[in-house]
N, C-alpha and C positions, 0 to 999 in steps of 0.2 A: 600251213604252219611248217616251220623248219624242223626237219628230223635229222639229227646228227648221224644216226645209224645209217639211214639211207644215203646220206651225203658221203660217208666214208666207205660204204659198201663197195666191195671189189668190183662189182658190176655196175657201178654208178656211171651215168651218162655225162656227168659234169666234173668228176673228180677222180684222180688216180692216187690213192693213198700211198702206194708203194713208191712211186717215183717222187711224190711229195716228201715222204720220209727220207728218202735217199738225198734228194736235193737240199732239203732243210738241214740235214746233218752236215753235208759238205760245206754249204754256205755258212753255217754256224762256226765251223772250224776255221774257215778262211777269215771270217770277220773277227773271231777271237784273236787269231794270230796278228792280223793287221792292227787291231786296237791295242793289243798288249805290247807289241813292238813300238807303237807310236807313243804310248803313255806309261808303260811299265806298271799299270794299275790292273790288278786281277778282277776286282769287282766290276769296274766299268766295262772291261773287255767281256766278262761273262754276261753282263746285262745286254750289251750290244749283240753278242752272239745268240743269246736266247731270243731276243726280238727278231733277229734275222732268221733264225731257225724256224720260228713259228710262222712268220710271214711267208717264208719260202715253202714250208709244208703246205699251207693252204693255197697260196697263189700259184706255186709251182705245180701242185697237183691239178689245179684247174687249167693252167696254161698248157701243160703237157697233154691233158685230155683234149684240148682244142687242137693241138698238133696232131694227135692220133686221128681225131675225127676228120680233119682236113686230108690227111694222108690216105685214109681209106674210103672217103666219100666222093672224091673227085676222080672222074674217069681217066683222065690223061695223066699217066704216071709222073712225068717230069714236072708238069704244072702242079700236080698234087704235092709233090715233095718240095717244090719251090715255095708254094704258099704255106705248107705245113712248117717250113722253117722260118719264113719271113714274118708272117702275121703274129704267131705267138711270141717271136723274139721282140718284135716292135712293142707288143703289149707289155711284155716283161720289162723292157727298158723304160718305157713310159711310166709304168707303175713305180718302178724302183726310183727313178729320178724324181717323180712327183712326190713320193713319200719322203725322200731325203730333203727335197726343197721345202715342203710344207712343215716338216718337223724341225727345221732350222739346222740341219747338218752343216757344219762349216764349209765342207767341200763336197757339194752334192754330185758334181761330175765325177770326181775321183772315187766317191762312194758307189757310183754306178759301174765303174770299171770291172769289178769282179763278175757282175751279172753279164756285162757285155762279153767278157772272155768266155764264160761258160754257156750262155744261152744259144748262140748260133750253132756250135757243134752239137750241143745236146739235142736241140730240136731236129737238126738234120738227121742225126743217127736214130733218134726215136721214131721219126717219121718213116725212115727206111725200114727199120725193124718192124714197126706196126703194119706197114703196107705189105711187107714180105709175108708176115704171119697171116694177114687177112687173105692175101692172094693164094696162099697155100691151102687155106681152109675154104676158100670161095673162088674157084677157078674162073668164074665170070667176073669181068671188071665191074666196079661199082657203077650204079646208074645215077 
């Protein structure tokens, strides 16, 4: 049975709530600004921002955990960092584009651009940081 406490727990193996909260907040602000500038309508912009914030909180927390796991569990540093950037980024882009396409967003490609802008540098930096922390605490490379 699904347990929300275990899912959000800071030691969760599938979800990082801190990065989910950070990413959700950033993306909510970006989506609000884009929608408000496009329509001038506060309610619609807030609704879109809230949806994006919630989506990014959950999926961003999961995707960044995947990034971390790849960065620390692959023995070869550069391969680990490459895959920790590439795989989560592709998952994030595919999910974002898929959601916008299925929900009837008028411009799904344009709606995926903010994710494309943020996801590659975010996963690259996160992978480097997590690997560095792991290697500092575990001098032996992952097996």
